[in-house]
C-alpha positions, 0 to 999 in steps of 0.5 A: 532650353530655358526652364521655368518652374511655376509653383501655383496655388492660392495665397498662404498655401506655402508657395514662398517657402517652397520656392525659396527652398527650391531656389537654394537647392537647384544646380546652376544659376536659377533666378528667384524673386517673389512678387511680394519682394518685387512690389515692396519696391513701392512704399507700403502706404501706397498699398493700402486699399483704395489708395492707388487704383489698379496699382497691383495689376500693373505691378503684376504685369511688370513682374511677369514681363520681367520674368519673360525678359530673364528667360529670354536671356537663357536664365532658368527661373523659379516663380510663385504664381496664381494662374487660373484656367482662364489665365493660361492663354496669356501665360502661354503667349509669354512663356510657351516657348520655354520649358515650363513646369506647372506644380500645384501647391495646396492645403485645405481651406481651414489650414489656409485661413489659419495661416492667413491669421498668422501672417504679419505682412498683409497691408490690409489685414488677413485675406479671406480666401476667394472660394471661386479662385480656390476651386479654379486653381484645383481645376488644373491637372498638375504634373505634380500636386503638393499638399503642404498640410500633409508633408514636411517642407523637406519632403515636398522639396525632395518630391519636386526635385525628383519630378524635375529630374525625371521629366528633364526640365533643362540644365538649370533646374533638372540637370538632365536632358531637355524635353520638347517645348510643345506638340504641334496643334495643341492649344495654349492651355495644353502647351503651357507646362503640360497643364490641362484644364477641365473647363475652357478658359478665356484669354481675357482677364489673364490675372483672374477675371478682372476683379481687384487682385490686391494681395492675391499673390501672397505666398 
């Protein structure tokens, strides 16, 4: 079964660093392209705030749809994501037939803010963390939660790879026996990567709650 590993967390928690490291270490042909790299196919001036309304949401939808097409062709995937509890039904509709692992990537807010100030790849300057999104991302019961402020990148990668190996995440990312895709009777939030949420999510607003999502999916 095709395997997909989503590294899920707020911007600047370290998703991109871990995704690149994981991509380099996993056996077999594993696809990885960050959303930031994907959207750089559109020239930088069009990303200035207010220049093209709705552009970011359209690019994210295209990116996620591309991931599904790649998975349908039997290629394992590592991807960064900011999947809120309300997003789970939409992602389940796209990826529920695959073997999905949802891993949480986090760090304390002061660390996140400091990292944002150090970034030079924001078209509209450093992001101020959305507190409601930050808290909602913590509402998942992840299979594995990585705090990038308390351990090295190497240690985090070792923990992720060990987890994938132990759970059996498919030939490409786990190199061990496959697990069942889901359990009959479970709802979307329960099936998607085994993720559980502490509060009910809505199928509406699969990229958050419909607010402007510009720059949300930075690493």
